[in-house]
A tleap script that builds the chain and sets N, CA, C and O, in Angstrom:
source leaprc.protein.ff14SB
mol = sequence {
  NMET VAL MET GLY LYS LEU GLY ILE ALA SER
  ASP PRO SER HIE ASP ASP PHE PHE SER ALA
  LYS GLU LEU ALA LEU LEU PHE GLU GLU GLU
  PRO SER LEU GLU GLU VAL ARG GLU ALA PHE
  GLY VAL PHE ASP GLN ASN ARG ASP GLY PHE
  ILE ASP ALA THR GLU LEU GLN ARG ILE LEU
  CYS GLY LEU GLY LEU GLU LYS VAL SER LYS
  PHE GLU ASP CYS VAL ARG MET ILE LEU ALA
  PHE ASP GLU ASN GLY ASP GLY LEU ILE ASP
  GLN SER GLU PHE VAL LYS LEU MET GLU ARG
  CYS CPHE
}
set mol.1.N position { -7.270 -15.158 205.810 }
set mol.1.CA position { -8.504 -15.769 205.389 }
set mol.1.C position { -9.643 -14.749 205.338 }
set mol.1.O position { -10.355 -14.677 204.336 }
set mol.2.N position { -9.827 -13.963 206.399 }
set mol.2.CA position { -10.886 -12.957 206.397 }
set mol.2.C position { -10.626 -11.945 205.293 }
set mol.2.O position { -11.558 -11.531 204.603 }
set mol.3.N position { -9.388 -11.545 205.119 }
set mol.3.CA position { -9.089 -10.554 204.100 }
set mol.3.C position { -9.459 -11.076 202.717 }
set mol.3.O position { -10.004 -10.338 201.895 }
set mol.4.N position { -9.169 -12.318 202.467 }
set mol.4.CA position { -9.594 -12.917 201.207 }
set mol.4.C position { -11.102 -12.958 201.109 }
set mol.4.O position { -11.671 -12.706 200.047 }
set mol.5.N position { -11.747 -13.275 202.214 }
set mol.5.CA position { -13.209 -13.330 202.217 }
set mol.5.C position { -13.818 -11.956 202.015 }
set mol.5.O position { -14.884 -11.836 201.411 }
set mol.6.N position { -13.165 -10.923 202.507 }
set mol.6.CA position { -13.668 -9.573 202.312 }
set mol.6.C position { -13.338 -9.039 200.920 }
set mol.6.O position { -13.788 -7.960 200.535 }
set mol.7.N position { -12.554 -9.801 200.178 }
set mol.7.CA position { -12.210 -9.358 198.841 }
set mol.7.C position { -11.041 -8.399 198.811 }
set mol.7.O position { -10.721 -7.837 197.763 }
set mol.8.N position { -10.406 -8.210 199.944 }
set mol.8.CA position { -9.279 -7.305 199.996 }
set mol.8.C position { -8.101 -7.926 199.251 }
set mol.8.O position { -7.369 -7.227 198.550 }
set mol.9.N position { -7.923 -9.207 199.397 }
set mol.9.CA position { -6.806 -9.881 198.753 }
set mol.9.C position { -7.174 -10.431 197.384 }
set mol.9.O position { -6.307 -10.552 196.518 }
set mol.10.N position { -8.432 -10.764 197.172 }
set mol.10.CA position { -8.811 -11.352 195.891 }
set mol.10.C position { -10.290 -11.176 195.620 }
set mol.10.O position { -11.097 -11.006 196.534 }
set mol.11.N position { -10.626 -11.221 194.344 }
set mol.11.CA position { -12.003 -11.148 193.872 }
set mol.11.C position { -12.257 -12.451 193.125 }
set mol.11.O position { -11.602 -12.695 192.111 }
set mol.12.N position { -13.176 -13.299 193.577 }
set mol.12.CA position { -13.377 -14.614 192.977 }
set mol.12.C position { -13.560 -14.618 191.464 }
set mol.12.O position { -13.046 -15.502 190.778 }
set mol.13.N position { -14.287 -13.637 190.942 }
set mol.13.CA position { -14.526 -13.619 189.499 }
set mol.13.C position { -13.582 -12.663 188.780 }
set mol.13.O position { -13.641 -12.538 187.557 }
set mol.14.N position { -12.720 -11.991 189.522 }
set mol.14.CA position { -11.722 -11.071 188.977 }
set mol.14.C position { -12.326 -9.969 188.118 }
set mol.14.O position { -11.724 -9.547 187.131 }
set mol.15.N position { -13.516 -9.500 188.494 }
set mol.15.CA position { -14.147 -8.418 187.735 }
set mol.15.C position { -14.282 -7.147 188.568 }
set mol.15.O position { -14.955 -6.205 188.149 }
set mol.16.N position { -13.643 -7.108 189.755 }
set mol.16.CA position { -13.658 -5.964 190.668 }
set mol.16.C position { -15.022 -5.689 191.295 }
set mol.16.O position { -15.206 -4.641 191.913 }
set mol.17.N position { -15.971 -6.593 191.152 }
set mol.17.CA position { -17.283 -6.476 191.775 }
set mol.17.C position { -17.664 -7.822 192.355 }
set mol.17.O position { -17.123 -8.854 191.959 }
set mol.18.N position { -18.606 -7.810 193.306 }
set mol.18.CA position { -19.042 -9.034 193.947 }
set mol.18.C position { -20.503 -9.278 193.649 }
set mol.18.O position { -21.343 -8.397 193.837 }
set mol.19.N position { -20.801 -10.468 193.188 }
set mol.19.CA position { -22.198 -10.846 192.999 }
set mol.19.C position { -22.786 -11.199 194.356 }
set mol.19.O position { -22.058 -11.343 195.338 }
set mol.20.N position { -24.101 -11.338 194.407 }
set mol.20.CA position { -24.748 -11.725 195.665 }
set mol.20.C position { -24.221 -13.076 196.131 }
set mol.20.O position { -24.019 -13.286 197.327 }
set mol.21.N position { -24.000 -13.981 195.204 }
set mol.21.CA position { -23.485 -15.308 195.566 }
set mol.21.C position { -22.074 -15.199 196.151 }
set mol.21.O position { -21.754 -15.854 197.143 }
set mol.22.N position { -21.240 -14.369 195.530 }
set mol.22.CA position { -19.877 -14.198 196.032 }
set mol.22.C position { -19.887 -13.564 197.426 }
set mol.22.O position { -19.103 -13.954 198.292 }
set mol.23.N position { -20.774 -12.588 197.643 }
set mol.23.CA position { -20.865 -11.975 198.969 }
set mol.23.C position { -21.336 -12.984 200.009 }
set mol.23.O position { -20.841 -12.988 201.136 }
set mol.24.N position { -22.287 -13.838 199.639 }
set mol.24.CA position { -22.772 -14.855 200.582 }
set mol.24.C position { -21.651 -15.816 200.954 }
set mol.24.O position { -21.571 -16.259 202.100 }
set mol.25.N position { -20.795 -16.139 200.009 }
set mol.25.CA position { -19.683 -17.046 200.283 }
set mol.25.C position { -18.685 -16.447 201.265 }
set mol.25.O position { -17.982 -17.177 201.963 }
set mol.26.N position { -18.623 -15.119 201.320 }
set mol.26.CA position { -17.698 -14.471 202.246 }
set mol.26.C position { -18.000 -14.820 203.693 }
set mol.26.O position { -17.101 -14.831 204.534 }
set mol.27.N position { -19.263 -15.106 203.984 }
set mol.27.CA position { -19.685 -15.290 205.361 }
set mol.27.C position { -20.162 -16.704 205.657 }
set mol.27.O position { -21.003 -16.907 206.532 }
set mol.28.N position { -19.625 -17.689 204.927 }
set mol.28.CA position { -20.022 -19.075 205.167 }
set mol.28.C position { -19.484 -19.623 206.471 }
set mol.28.O position { -20.177 -20.362 207.169 }
set mol.29.N position { -18.263 -19.269 206.803 }
set mol.29.CA position { -17.627 -19.803 208.006 }
set mol.29.C position { -17.445 -18.702 209.041 }
set mol.29.O position { -17.236 -17.538 208.701 }
set mol.30.N position { -17.527 -19.083 210.289 }
set mol.30.CA position { -17.299 -18.122 211.363 }
set mol.30.C position { -15.796 -17.856 211.479 }
set mol.30.O position { -15.010 -18.796 211.596 }
set mol.31.N position { -15.398 -16.593 211.447 }
set mol.31.CA position { -13.972 -16.284 211.543 }
set mol.31.C position { -13.468 -16.397 212.977 }
set mol.31.O position { -14.238 -16.292 213.931 }
set mol.32.N position { -12.178 -16.611 213.109 }
set mol.32.CA position { -11.564 -16.622 214.437 }
set mol.32.C position { -11.423 -15.176 214.929 }
set mol.32.O position { -11.544 -14.232 214.148 }
set mol.33.N position { -11.170 -15.016 216.222 }
set mol.33.CA position { -10.972 -13.687 216.785 }
set mol.33.C position { -9.795 -12.991 216.108 }
set mol.33.O position { -9.843 -11.786 215.857 }
set mol.34.N position { -8.767 -13.729 215.821 }
set mol.34.CA position { -7.598 -13.150 215.143 }
set mol.34.C position { -7.970 -12.649 213.750 }
set mol.34.O position { -7.501 -11.593 213.326 }
set mol.35.N position { -8.804 -13.394 213.042 }
set mol.35.CA position { -9.248 -12.960 211.707 }
set mol.35.C position { -10.115 -11.708 211.801 }
set mol.35.O position { -10.032 -10.828 210.944 }
set mol.36.N position { -10.937 -11.626 212.829 }
set mol.36.CA position { -11.768 -10.434 213.028 }
set mol.36.C position { -10.868 -9.238 213.335 }
set mol.36.O position { -11.108 -8.140 212.832 }
set mol.37.N position { -9.849 -9.435 214.144 }
set mol.37.CA position { -8.905 -8.347 214.447 }
set mol.37.C position { -8.169 -7.907 213.183 }
set mol.37.O position { -7.938 -6.716 212.973 }
set mol.38.N position { -7.805 -8.871 212.352 }
set mol.38.CA position { -7.135 -8.559 211.087 }
set mol.38.C position { -8.062 -7.718 210.198 }
set mol.38.O position { -7.628 -6.735 209.598 }
set mol.39.N position { -9.322 -8.105 210.120 }
set mol.39.CA position { -10.292 -7.355 209.324 }
set mol.39.C position { -10.464 -5.940 209.882 }
set mol.39.O position { -10.534 -4.975 209.121 }
set mol.40.N position { -10.530 -5.820 211.208 }
set mol.40.CA position { -10.642 -4.495 211.828 }
set mol.40.C position { -9.466 -3.623 211.403 }
set mol.40.O position { -9.634 -2.441 211.106 }
set mol.41.N position { -8.283 -4.214 211.377 }
set mol.41.CA position { -7.093 -3.464 210.980 }
set mol.41.C position { -7.164 -2.933 209.564 }
set mol.41.O position { -6.634 -1.860 209.274 }
set mol.42.N position { -7.805 -3.664 208.691 }
set mol.42.CA position { -7.963 -3.192 207.320 }
set mol.42.C position { -8.936 -2.015 207.265 }
set mol.42.O position { -8.690 -1.034 206.563 }
set mol.43.N position { -10.029 -2.113 207.998 }
set mol.43.CA position { -11.007 -1.024 208.035 }
set mol.43.C position { -10.419 0.221 208.701 }
set mol.43.O position { -10.678 1.344 208.267 }
set mol.44.N position { -9.630 0.018 209.754 }
set mol.44.CA position { -9.032 1.131 210.500 }
set mol.44.C position { -7.776 1.593 209.774 }
set mol.44.O position { -6.659 1.318 210.212 }
set mol.45.N position { -7.960 2.280 208.686 }
set mol.45.CA position { -6.857 2.633 207.797 }
set mol.45.C position { -5.869 3.617 208.406 }
set mol.45.O position { -4.685 3.578 208.071 }
set mol.46.N position { -6.324 4.497 209.290 }
set mol.46.CA position { -5.397 5.455 209.891 }
set mol.46.C position { -4.793 4.960 211.207 }
set mol.46.O position { -4.027 5.672 211.857 }
set mol.47.N position { -5.147 3.737 211.587 }
set mol.47.CA position { -4.583 3.062 212.764 }
set mol.47.C position { -4.808 3.819 214.070 }
set mol.47.O position { -3.952 3.813 214.955 }
set mol.48.N position { -5.975 4.477 214.185 }
set mol.48.CA position { -6.258 5.191 215.428 }
set mol.48.C position { -7.083 4.363 216.410 }
set mol.48.O position { -7.422 4.838 217.493 }
set mol.49.N position { -7.406 3.121 216.029 }
set mol.49.CA position { -8.164 2.253 216.911 }
set mol.49.C position { -9.668 2.344 216.722 }
set mol.49.O position { -10.435 1.764 217.492 }
set mol.50.N position { -10.091 3.078 215.688 }
set mol.50.CA position { -11.512 3.258 215.418 }
set mol.50.C position { -11.782 3.196 213.917 }
set mol.50.O position { -10.901 3.465 213.101 }
set mol.51.N position { -13.007 2.837 213.573 }
set mol.51.CA position { -13.460 2.898 212.181 }
set mol.51.C position { -14.446 4.051 212.117 }
set mol.51.O position { -15.442 4.070 212.839 }
set mol.52.N position { -14.158 5.015 211.243 }
set mol.52.CA position { -15.091 6.124 211.069 }
set mol.52.C position { -15.801 5.979 209.720 }
set mol.52.O position { -15.499 5.069 208.949 }
set mol.53.N position { -16.730 6.866 209.446 }
set mol.53.CA position { -17.537 6.771 208.231 }
set mol.53.C position { -16.683 6.893 206.969 }
set mol.53.O position { -16.980 6.250 205.962 }
set mol.54.N position { -15.643 7.696 207.010 }
set mol.54.CA position { -14.766 7.857 205.845 }
set mol.54.C position { -14.027 6.557 205.535 }
set mol.54.O position { -13.916 6.157 204.376 }
set mol.55.N position { -13.526 5.906 206.577 }
set mol.55.CA position { -12.821 4.635 206.374 }
set mol.55.C position { -13.780 3.569 205.851 }
set mol.55.O position { -13.429 2.803 204.954 }
set mol.56.N position { -14.980 3.518 206.403 }
set mol.56.CA position { -15.979 2.560 205.937 }
set mol.56.C position { -16.305 2.820 204.473 }
set mol.56.O position { -16.410 1.880 203.685 }
set mol.57.N position { -16.464 4.068 204.107 }
set mol.57.CA position { -16.783 4.428 202.732 }
set mol.57.C position { -15.676 3.963 201.779 }
set mol.57.O position { -15.970 3.426 200.711 }
set mol.58.N position { -14.431 4.160 202.149 }
set mol.58.CA position { -13.310 3.730 201.299 }
set mol.58.C position { -13.317 2.222 201.074 }
set mol.58.O position { -13.099 1.753 199.957 }
set mol.59.N position { -13.569 1.466 202.142 }
set mol.59.CA position { -13.587 0.009 202.035 }
set mol.59.C position { -14.741 -0.443 201.148 }
set mol.59.O position { -14.551 -1.283 200.269 }
set mol.60.N position { -15.923 0.098 201.364 }
set mol.60.CA position { -17.088 -0.292 200.556 }
set mol.60.C position { -16.866 0.032 199.087 }
set mol.60.O position { -17.208 -0.770 198.218 }
set mol.61.N position { -16.304 1.191 198.802 }
set mol.61.CA position { -16.002 1.538 197.407 }
set mol.61.C position { -14.978 0.569 196.825 }
set mol.61.O position { -15.085 0.157 195.670 }
set mol.62.N position { -13.988 0.212 197.635 }
set mol.62.CA position { -12.973 -0.745 197.195 }
set mol.62.C position { -13.539 -2.121 196.909 }
set mol.62.O position { -12.971 -2.882 196.126 }
set mol.63.N position { -14.650 -2.440 197.538 }
set mol.63.CA position { -15.320 -3.721 197.307 }
set mol.63.C position { -16.322 -3.641 196.154 }
set mol.63.O position { -17.017 -4.615 195.865 }
set mol.64.N position { -16.395 -2.483 195.497 }
set mol.64.CA position { -17.318 -2.321 194.392 }
set mol.64.C position { -18.739 -2.039 194.827 }
set mol.64.O position { -19.680 -2.255 194.063 }
set mol.65.N position { -18.905 -1.559 196.043 }
set mol.65.CA position { -20.240 -1.311 196.594 }
set mol.65.C position { -20.547 0.187 196.652 }
set mol.65.O position { -21.031 0.691 197.665 }
set mol.66.N position { -20.262 0.890 195.558 }
set mol.66.CA position { -20.467 2.332 195.516 }
set mol.66.C position { -21.913 2.736 195.791 }
set mol.66.O position { -22.154 3.787 196.386 }
set mol.67.N position { -22.874 1.924 195.370 }
set mol.67.CA position { -24.284 2.279 195.536 }
set mol.67.C position { -24.685 2.411 197.005 }
set mol.67.O position { -25.588 3.181 197.335 }
set mol.68.N position { -24.025 1.672 197.879 }
set mol.68.CA position { -24.359 1.739 199.311 }
set mol.68.C position { -23.279 2.453 200.105 }
set mol.68.O position { -23.235 2.343 201.331 }
set mol.69.N position { -22.416 3.175 199.428 }
set mol.69.CA position { -21.305 3.796 200.151 }
set mol.69.C position { -21.331 5.318 200.095 }
set mol.69.O position { -20.279 5.956 200.140 }
set mol.70.N position { -22.509 5.901 199.997 }
set mol.70.CA position { -22.602 7.356 200.148 }
set mol.70.C position { -22.204 7.674 201.585 }
set mol.70.O position { -22.476 6.897 202.500 }
set mol.71.N position { -21.563 8.813 201.775 }
set mol.71.CA position { -21.065 9.151 203.108 }
set mol.71.C position { -22.173 9.118 204.153 }
set mol.71.O position { -21.974 8.599 205.252 }
set mol.72.N position { -23.331 9.665 203.822 }
set mol.72.CA position { -24.443 9.701 204.782 }
set mol.72.C position { -24.881 8.285 205.166 }
set mol.72.O position { -25.226 8.026 206.318 }
set mol.73.N position { -24.862 7.370 204.188 }
set mol.73.CA position { -25.210 5.973 204.467 }
set mol.73.C position { -24.180 5.342 205.391 }
set mol.73.O position { -24.529 4.573 206.286 }
set mol.74.N position { -22.919 5.665 205.172 }
set mol.74.CA position { -21.855 5.119 206.019 }
set mol.74.C position { -21.980 5.635 207.446 }
set mol.74.O position { -21.743 4.894 208.400 }
set mol.75.N position { -22.351 6.904 207.596 }
set mol.75.CA position { -22.570 7.456 208.942 }
set mol.75.C position { -23.691 6.678 209.627 }
set mol.75.O position { -23.571 6.325 210.800 }
set mol.76.N position { -24.774 6.410 208.908 }
set mol.76.CA position { -25.895 5.658 209.494 }
set mol.76.C position { -25.472 4.234 209.865 }
set mol.76.O position { -25.885 3.713 210.901 }
set mol.77.N position { -24.650 3.609 209.021 }
set mol.77.CA position { -24.170 2.254 209.337 }
set mol.77.C position { -23.329 2.268 210.608 }
set mol.77.O position { -23.479 1.401 211.468 }
set mol.78.N position { -22.453 3.244 210.721 }
set mol.78.CA position { -21.620 3.368 211.925 }
set mol.78.C position { -22.511 3.545 213.159 }
set mol.78.O position { -22.325 2.864 214.168 }
set mol.79.N position { -23.467 4.452 213.073 }
set mol.79.CA position { -24.334 4.736 214.218 }
set mol.79.C position { -25.175 3.531 214.625 }
set mol.79.O position { -25.527 3.390 215.796 }
set mol.80.N position { -25.498 2.666 213.673 }
set mol.80.CA position { -26.302 1.484 213.978 }
set mol.80.C position { -25.570 0.512 214.904 }
set mol.80.O position { -26.208 -0.253 215.627 }
set mol.81.N position { -24.239 0.539 214.886 }
set mol.81.CA position { -23.461 -0.394 215.702 }
set mol.81.C position { -22.590 0.301 216.742 }
set mol.81.O position { -21.836 -0.354 217.462 }
set mol.82.N position { -22.692 1.601 216.820 }
set mol.82.CA position { -21.922 2.398 217.765 }
set mol.82.C position { -22.614 2.352 219.124 }
set mol.82.O position { -23.613 3.038 219.338 }
set mol.83.N position { -22.094 1.559 220.024 }
set mol.83.CA position { -22.748 1.357 221.324 }
set mol.83.C position { -22.525 2.500 222.303 }
set mol.83.O position { -23.373 2.744 223.161 }
set mol.84.N position { -21.404 3.205 222.194 }
set mol.84.CA position { -21.118 4.240 223.189 }
set mol.84.C position { -21.415 5.652 222.694 }
set mol.84.O position { -21.181 6.623 223.414 }
set mol.85.N position { -21.927 5.772 221.476 }
set mol.85.CA position { -22.372 7.064 220.972 }
set mol.85.C position { -21.293 8.036 220.546 }
set mol.85.O position { -21.551 9.235 220.441 }
set mol.86.N position { -20.075 7.540 220.294 }
set mol.86.CA position { -18.999 8.451 219.895 }
set mol.86.C position { -18.897 8.645 218.380 }
set mol.86.O position { -18.039 9.388 217.903 }
set mol.87.N position { -19.777 7.972 217.624 }
set mol.87.CA position { -19.760 8.112 216.172 }
set mol.87.C position { -18.681 7.301 215.487 }
set mol.87.O position { -18.396 7.506 214.307 }
set mol.88.N position { -18.080 6.378 216.224 }
set mol.88.CA position { -16.996 5.533 215.721 }
set mol.88.C position { -17.259 4.092 216.122 }
set mol.88.O position { -18.030 3.823 217.043 }
set mol.89.N position { -16.613 3.170 215.423 }
set mol.89.CA position { -16.657 1.752 215.795 }
set mol.89.C position { -15.273 1.381 216.320 }
set mol.89.O position { -14.285 1.439 215.589 }
set mol.90.N position { -15.215 1.000 217.598 }
set mol.90.CA position { -13.941 0.536 218.146 }
set mol.90.C position { -13.837 -0.974 217.947 }
set mol.90.O position { -14.771 -1.605 217.452 }
set mol.91.N position { -12.719 -1.540 218.328 }
set mol.91.CA position { -12.507 -2.967 218.080 }
set mol.91.C position { -13.538 -3.833 218.790 }
set mol.91.O position { -14.002 -4.825 218.227 }
set mol.92.N position { -13.900 -3.480 220.001 }
set mol.92.CA position { -14.895 -4.244 220.750 }
set mol.92.C position { -16.250 -4.222 220.037 }
set mol.92.O position { -16.907 -5.256 219.920 }
set mol.93.N position { -16.663 -3.052 219.565 }
set mol.93.CA position { -17.931 -2.938 218.843 }
set mol.93.C position { -17.872 -3.716 217.529 }
set mol.93.O position { -18.863 -4.316 217.111 }
set mol.94.N position { -16.705 -3.702 216.880 }
set mol.94.CA position { -16.534 -4.442 215.627 }
set mol.94.C position { -16.655 -5.946 215.868 }
set mol.94.O position { -17.289 -6.655 215.086 }
set mol.95.N position { -16.049 -6.424 216.944 }
set mol.95.CA position { -16.142 -7.853 217.284 }
set mol.95.C position { -17.602 -8.236 217.513 }
set mol.95.O position { -18.057 -9.270 217.022 }
set mol.96.N position { -18.337 -7.408 218.255 }
set mol.96.CA position { -19.758 -7.683 218.500 }
set mol.96.C position { -20.555 -7.671 217.200 }
set mol.96.O position { -21.448 -8.496 217.005 }
set mol.97.N position { -20.231 -6.737 216.317 }
set mol.97.CA position { -20.884 -6.670 215.008 }
set mol.97.C position { -20.653 -7.961 214.236 }
set mol.97.O position { -21.586 -8.518 213.657 }
set mol.98.N position { -19.419 -8.433 214.227 }
set mol.98.CA position { -19.093 -9.664 213.505 }
set mol.98.C position { -19.775 -10.869 214.142 }
set mol.98.O position { -20.212 -11.778 213.436 }
set mol.99.N position { -19.869 -10.885 215.470 }
set mol.99.CA position { -20.565 -11.987 216.148 }
set mol.99.C position { -22.023 -12.043 215.727 }
set mol.99.O position { -22.579 -13.127 215.553 }
set mol.100.N position { -22.649 -10.882 215.561 }
set mol.100.CA position { -24.049 -10.841 215.109 }
set mol.100.C position { -24.198 -11.368 213.698 }
set mol.100.O position { -25.231 -11.945 213.359 }
set mol.101.N position { -23.185 -11.181 212.873 }
set mol.101.CA position { -23.236 -11.632 211.474 }
set mol.101.C position { -23.153 -13.152 211.373 }
set mol.101.O position { -23.597 -13.737 210.385 }
set mol.102.N position { -22.586 -13.788 212.394 }
set mol.102.CA position { -22.411 -15.236 212.341 }
set mol.102.C position { -23.292 -15.865 213.382 }
set mol.102.O position { -23.308 -17.088 213.520 }
savepdb mol mol.pdb
quit
C-alpha cells in the first residue's frame, strides 16, 4: 500500500509525474508500521540500514521530482531529520519522520 502511495508501484495518471493533487492523495491515510518499514526498505537501496543523500536523490528522481532532487538539496533534507548527526537516516529516524507527516 505505501509503495503504491509513493508511486513506486504505480502512477495514478500514468504520465511518470505526480501532480500536487496526486501527491496529496499519497498521504491521506496514516500508514501502518509495517508499511513504513516497507517504504524504508525501498529508500534503503543498498540495504545497509540507512538512507543516504544518494539513495534519496534516486527515489526523488524516480518519482519525477528532479527539480527538488539536486544532491545538495538531498543532503539538506537528510540533515533536517538526522537526529544523531551521522548524515544518514536510520529506520528509527525514518519512522519519526513519517509520524510527523501524519
